[in-house]
NULUM-347739 format. One record per residue (C-alpha): residue number from 0; x, y, z; chain. Coordinates in steps of 0.5 Angstrom, whole numbers, plus 500, padded with zeros to 3 digits. Example, Ala and Ser with C-alpha at 12.3 -4.5 7.8 and 13.67 -1.06 7.14 Angstrom:
// residues 2
<0 <525 491 516> "A">
<1 <527 498 514> "A">
// end
This chain:
// residues 435
<0 <548 504 411> "A">
<1 <545 499 417> "A">
<2 <548 500 424> "A">
<3 <550 494 427> "A">
<4 <545 495 433> "A">
<5 <540 495 428> "A">
<6 <542 489 425> "A">
<7 <542 486 431> "A">
<8 <535 488 433> "A">
<9 <533 484 427> "A">
<10 <537 477 428> "A">
<11 <540 474 434> "A">
<12 <547 476 436> "A">
<13 <552 471 435> "A">
<14 <559 473 438> "A">
<15 <565 472 433> "A">
<16 <572 474 435> "A">
<17 <572 469 441> "A">
<18 <572 461 441> "A">
<19 <565 459 443> "A">
<20 <568 455 449> "A">
<21 <570 462 452> "A">
<22 <564 466 449> "A">
<23 <558 462 452> "A">
<24 <558 464 459> "A">
<25 <552 464 464> "A">
<26 <547 470 465> "A">
<27 <550 471 472> "A">
<28 <557 472 469> "A">
<29 <555 476 464> "A">
<30 <551 481 468> "A">
<31 <557 482 473> "A">
<32 <561 484 467> "A">
<33 <556 489 465> "A">
<34 <555 491 472> "A">
<35 <562 493 473> "A">
<36 <562 497 466> "A">
<37 <556 500 467> "A">
<38 <557 503 474> "A">
<39 <564 506 472> "A">
<40 <561 510 467> "A">
<41 <553 511 467> "A">
<42 <552 510 475> "A">
<43 <547 516 475> "A">
<44 <543 513 469> "A">
<45 <543 506 473> "A">
<46 <540 510 479> "A">
<47 <535 514 475> "A">
<48 <533 507 472> "A">
<49 <531 504 479> "A">
<50 <527 510 480> "A">
<51 <523 511 473> "A">
<52 <521 505 469> "A">
<53 <521 510 463> "A">
<54 <529 510 464> "A">
<55 <529 503 463> "A">
<56 <529 503 455> "A">
<57 <536 507 455> "A">
<58 <539 502 460> "A">
<59 <537 497 455> "A">
<60 <540 500 449> "A">
<61 <546 502 453> "A">
<62 <547 495 455> "A">
<63 <546 492 448> "A">
<64 <552 496 446> "A">
<65 <556 494 451> "A">
<66 <554 486 450> "A">
<67 <556 487 443> "A">
<68 <563 491 444> "A">
<69 <565 486 449> "A">
<70 <563 480 445> "A">
<71 <559 477 450> "A">
<72 <554 471 449> "A">
<73 <549 467 453> "A">
<74 <546 461 449> "A">
<75 <539 461 447> "A">
<76 <538 468 448> "A">
<77 <538 474 443> "A">
<78 <542 480 445> "A">
<79 <535 484 446> "A">
<80 <533 478 451> "A">
<81 <540 478 455> "A">
<82 <540 486 455> "A">
<83 <533 486 458> "A">
<84 <535 480 463> "A">
<85 <541 484 465> "A">
<86 <537 491 466> "A">
<87 <532 487 471> "A">
<88 <538 485 475> "A">
<89 <541 492 475> "A">
<90 <535 497 475> "A">
<91 <529 492 477> "A">
<92 <527 487 482> "A">
<93 <531 481 478> "A">
<94 <526 475 476> "A">
<95 <520 478 479> "A">
<96 <521 485 475> "A">
<97 <516 482 470> "A">
<98 <510 482 475> "A">
<99 <511 489 476> "A">
<100 <509 491 469> "A">
<101 <503 486 470> "A">
<102 <497 490 472> "A">
<103 <493 484 474> "A">
<104 <498 482 479> "A">
<105 <496 485 486> "A">
<106 <501 481 491> "A">
<107 <508 478 490> "A">
<108 <511 473 495> "A">
<109 <518 471 495> "A">
<110 <518 465 500> "A">
<111 <526 464 499> "A">
<112 <530 463 493> "A">
<113 <526 457 490> "A">
<114 <519 459 491> "A">
<115 <515 465 488> "A">
<116 <507 466 489> "A">
<117 <503 472 486> "A">
<118 <496 474 487> "A">
<119 <493 475 480> "A">
<120 <486 478 479> "A">
<121 <485 476 486> "A">
<122 <487 469 486> "A">
<123 <493 466 489> "A">
<124 <498 462 484> "A">
<125 <505 459 484> "A">
<126 <510 461 479> "A">
<127 <516 458 475> "A">
<128 <520 464 477> "A">
<129 <527 462 481> "A">
<130 <532 466 484> "A">
<131 <539 463 484> "A">
<132 <541 464 491> "A">
<133 <539 467 498> "A">
<134 <544 472 497> "A">
<135 <540 474 490> "A">
<136 <534 475 494> "A">
<137 <538 479 499> "A">
<138 <541 483 494> "A">
<139 <534 485 491> "A">
<140 <531 487 498> "A">
<141 <537 491 500> "A">
<142 <536 495 493> "A">
<143 <529 496 495> "A">
<144 <530 498 502> "A">
<145 <536 502 501> "A">
<146 <533 507 496> "A">
<147 <529 509 502> "A">
<148 <534 509 507> "A">
<149 <532 503 511> "A">
<150 <536 497 512> "A">
<151 <536 490 513> "A">
<152 <541 485 516> "A">
<153 <542 480 522> "A">
<154 <541 486 527> "A">
<155 <535 489 524> "A">
<156 <532 482 521> "A">
<157 <525 485 518> "A">
<158 <523 492 515> "A">
<159 <517 495 511> "A">
<160 <519 500 505> "A">
<161 <516 502 499> "A">
<162 <517 502 491> "A">
<163 <517 509 487> "A">
<164 <510 507 485> "A">
<165 <508 506 492> "A">
<166 <508 499 492> "A">
<167 <508 496 499> "A">
<168 <514 492 501> "A">
<169 <516 488 507> "A">
<170 <522 484 508> "A">
<171 <524 478 513> "A">
<172 <531 475 513> "A">
<173 <534 470 517> "A">
<174 <535 468 523> "A">
<175 <527 470 523> "A">
<176 <526 467 517> "A">
<177 <527 459 516> "A">
<178 <526 459 509> "A">
<179 <531 464 507> "A">
<180 <530 472 505> "A">
<181 <522 473 505> "A">
<182 <520 479 501> "A">
<183 <512 481 500> "A">
<184 <510 486 495> "A">
<185 <503 489 495> "A">
<186 <502 493 489> "A">
<187 <496 498 488> "A">
<188 <496 498 480> "A">
<189 <490 502 480> "A">
<190 <489 508 484> "A">
<191 <482 510 485> "A">
<192 <481 517 487> "A">
<193 <473 518 487> "A">
<194 <467 514 490> "A">
<195 <464 513 483> "A">
<196 <470 509 481> "A">
<197 <469 504 487> "A">
<198 <462 504 484> "A">
<199 <464 502 477> "A">
<200 <468 496 480> "A">
<201 <463 494 484> "A">
<202 <466 496 491> "A">
<203 <459 499 493> "A">
<204 <453 501 491> "A">
<205 <451 508 488> "A">
<206 <447 510 494> "A">
<207 <452 508 499> "A">
<208 <457 512 496> "A">
<209 <453 518 496> "A">
<210 <452 517 503> "A">
<211 <459 516 505> "A">
<212 <460 522 501> "A">
<213 <455 526 505> "A">
<214 <459 523 512> "A">
<215 <465 526 509> "A">
<216 <462 533 508> "A">
<217 <459 533 515> "A">
<218 <466 531 518> "A">
<219 <464 525 521> "A">
<220 <470 521 524> "A">
<221 <471 515 520> "A">
<222 <475 508 521> "A">
<223 <475 503 515> "A">
<224 <476 496 518> "A">
<225 <478 489 515> "A">
<226 <483 484 514> "A">
<227 <489 484 510> "A">
<228 <488 486 502> "A">
<229 <481 487 503> "A">
<230 <481 494 500> "A">
<231 <482 499 506> "A">
<232 <487 503 504> "A">
<233 <484 504 497> "A">
<234 <477 506 500> "A">
<235 <481 511 505> "A">
<236 <485 514 499> "A">
<237 <478 515 496> "A">
<238 <475 518 502> "A">
<239 <481 523 503> "A">
<240 <480 525 496> "A">
<241 <473 527 498> "A">
<242 <475 533 503> "A">
<243 <474 540 501> "A">
<244 <479 544 497> "A">
<245 <480 549 502> "A">
<246 <482 544 508> "A">
<247 <489 543 511> "A">
<248 <490 535 511> "A">
<249 <495 532 515> "A">
<250 <497 525 513> "A">
<251 <501 520 517> "A">
<252 <503 514 515> "A">
<253 <509 508 516> "A">
<254 <510 508 509> "A">
<255 <507 513 504> "A">
<256 <501 510 500> "A">
<257 <495 515 500> "A">
<258 <495 520 494> "A">
<259 <490 526 496> "A">
<260 <490 530 489> "A">
<261 <489 538 489> "A">
<262 <488 539 496> "A">
<263 <492 543 502> "A">
<264 <496 537 504> "A">
<265 <502 535 508> "A">
<266 <505 528 508> "A">
<267 <509 525 514> "A">
<268 <512 519 515> "A">
<269 <515 515 520> "A">
<270 <523 513 521> "A">
<271 <526 507 524> "A">
<272 <532 508 529> "A">
<273 <539 508 526> "A">
<274 <544 503 527> "A">
<275 <546 507 534> "A">
<276 <539 505 536> "A">
<277 <537 513 536> "A">
<278 <532 517 531> "A">
<279 <526 513 532> "A">
<280 <520 517 530> "A">
<281 <513 513 531> "A">
<282 <506 515 528> "A">
<283 <504 517 535> "A">
<284 <510 522 535> "A">
<285 <508 525 528> "A">
<286 <500 525 531> "A">
<287 <502 529 537> "A">
<288 <506 534 532> "A">
<289 <500 534 527> "A">
<290 <496 537 532> "A">
<291 <500 543 533> "A">
<292 <500 544 525> "A">
<293 <493 547 525> "A">
<294 <490 541 521> "A">
<295 <483 541 519> "A">
<296 <483 533 517> "A">
<297 <488 528 520> "A">
<298 <489 522 516> "A">
<299 <493 516 519> "A">
<300 <494 510 514> "A">
<301 <493 505 520> "A">
<302 <492 505 527> "A">
<303 <496 499 530> "A">
<304 <498 501 537> "A">
<305 <499 507 542> "A">
<306 <497 512 537> "A">
<307 <490 510 537> "A">
<308 <489 513 544> "A">
<309 <492 520 541> "A">
<310 <487 519 535> "A">
<311 <481 518 540> "A">
<312 <483 524 544> "A">
<313 <484 528 538> "A">
<314 <477 526 535> "A">
<315 <474 528 542> "A">
<316 <477 535 542> "A">
<317 <475 538 536> "A">
<318 <478 535 531> "A">
<319 <473 533 526> "A">
<320 <473 529 520> "A">
<321 <479 524 522> "A">
<322 <480 518 518> "A">
<323 <484 512 519> "A">
<324 <484 504 518> "A">
<325 <485 498 523> "A">
<326 <485 491 522> "A">
<327 <478 487 525> "A">
<328 <473 482 523> "A">
<329 <467 486 523> "A">
<330 <464 493 525> "A">
<331 <463 491 532> "A">
<332 <470 487 533> "A">
<333 <473 494 530> "A">
<334 <471 497 537> "A">
<335 <474 492 541> "A">
<336 <481 493 537> "A">
<337 <481 500 538> "A">
<338 <480 499 545> "A">
<339 <485 494 546> "A">
<340 <490 498 542> "A">
<341 <488 505 546> "A">
<342 <490 501 552> "A">
<343 <497 500 550> "A">
<344 <498 507 551> "A">
<345 <499 505 558> "A">
<346 <495 512 560> "A">
<347 <491 511 567> "A">
<348 <484 511 564> "A">
<349 <479 506 566> "A">
<350 <476 501 561> "A">
<351 <469 504 562> "A">
<352 <472 511 561> "A">
<353 <476 509 555> "A">
<354 <470 506 551> "A">
<355 <465 512 553> "A">
<356 <471 516 549> "A">
<357 <471 512 543> "A">
<358 <463 512 543> "A">
<359 <463 519 543> "A">
<360 <469 520 538> "A">
<361 <468 515 533> "A">
<362 <462 516 528> "A">
<363 <462 511 523> "A">
<364 <465 504 521> "A">
<365 <466 502 514> "A">
<366 <468 495 514> "A">
<367 <471 492 508> "A">
<368 <471 484 506> "A">
<369 <475 481 500> "A">
<370 <471 475 497> "A">
<371 <474 468 495> "A">
<372 <474 471 488> "A">
<373 <478 477 489> "A">
<374 <473 482 489> "A">
<375 <473 487 495> "A">
<376 <467 490 497> "A">
<377 <464 494 503> "A">
<378 <461 489 507> "A">
<379 <458 493 513> "A">
<380 <457 500 514> "A">
<381 <455 502 522> "A">
<382 <454 508 526> "A">
<383 <457 509 533> "A">
<384 <455 513 539> "A">
<385 <453 513 546> "A">
<386 <446 511 549> "A">
<387 <446 512 557> "A">
<388 <453 512 557> "A">
<389 <454 505 554> "A">
<390 <457 505 547> "A">
<391 <453 503 541> "A">
<392 <454 500 534> "A">
<393 <449 499 529> "A">
<394 <449 497 522> "A">
<395 <446 501 517> "A">
<396 <448 497 511> "A">
<397 <450 490 510> "A">
<398 <452 488 503> "A">
<399 <448 482 502> "A">
<400 <442 486 504> "A">
<401 <442 493 503> "A">
<402 <440 498 508> "A">
<403 <438 494 514> "A">
<404 <435 500 518> "A">
<405 <428 504 517> "A">
<406 <431 510 520> "A">
<407 <437 513 524> "A">
<408 <437 512 532> "A">
<409 <436 517 536> "A">
<410 <442 517 540> "A">
<411 <446 518 534> "A">
<412 <442 524 531> "A">
<413 <443 527 538> "A">
<414 <450 526 537> "A">
<415 <451 529 530> "A">
<416 <446 535 531> "A">
<417 <440 536 527> "A">
<418 <443 539 521> "A">
<419 <447 534 520> "A">
<420 <442 528 522> "A">
<421 <438 531 516> "A">
<422 <443 531 511> "A">
<423 <445 524 513> "A">
<424 <438 521 513> "A">
<425 <436 524 506> "A">
<426 <443 522 503> "A">
<427 <442 515 506> "A">
<428 <434 513 505> "A">
<429 <433 518 499> "A">
<430 <438 515 495> "A">
<431 <436 508 497> "A">
<432 <429 509 495> "A">
<433 <431 512 489> "A">
<434 <435 507 486> "A">
// end
């Protein structure tokens, strides 16, 4: 005997016990009716399905049964289509949920209820997807941020959060946004763990990968610069996975994105203030605490403010091999950005002294760039140091030209020491000559 669910899988369902004018309802009406029933009896499954896409199939089967038992109908939709639409609303991100299953989509941008863009294969395109109202968008936003203990409302009209798969989420709501609720999701569909993977996708050549590998092994302090979406976090993640297995690593982020596999690693995440305006924990707070945790390496997801001063101080006080990212237009501009952000700390340090600290602390800048076609590449690699108390930035690699120096300058060699200088020179020039 064929079960009713099996029969309905084979052909579009049609309710029969109720008059057509009563059966033919909107998706929204049916979704609301199913929502109440599901939350009454299967609330735990709903929460599990929100956290795990593997649980979605169970939810689809459950919702399918409820559709049949309640004799619900929506014109032009099969029972399976309707069940999937309802599950998207209950457990997923509604109309944009489909984009989370598309590995080519790296960015989802909702500019109010009636305008949705995606970046697919590095190219921006407008979609036909729509939300029903501002309230619909706001419901999806609150579902995302609520799952990580964040909130968004008129008193706190913007927020950063993340999805269970690590995707970065930013939301802005009225009165700050005049378009209605705005949602931006940056996805990381491919998580690279090794430099050879970046070589395979054309991010950098093999000889430069070997050089960066040696820079990490020599415990150089490295900053990865670039614009939004240029691949900074991906490159940071790969370099962090090059650390030694016996090293204790402290990772500090606003929103957890970095995945360091198989290491002695501690992840720390900032916390926003609560409704009473208390409980705020910043990157600077976490960094200062991390210095008391016996770190071998410190990784900061992004320097964007006062914490820059503390990172520079840490680099100058024996904490070698630190990693971070910063928004900048070039390797030279990166120094100006670091200086400006360090000055935000309001520490009474003269500008010339601060610049000398940066020159002494920072060893390497890896600058990322996103090309018009969508490709992310290592655009520049520059060494940093001091020469007669003046900060120096010298490019050793440019994407369009390859290696642009014949040898490492003396001021850099004296900074890193003879042993490390020899290792770095062999890695840079030896690999480049052998390519």
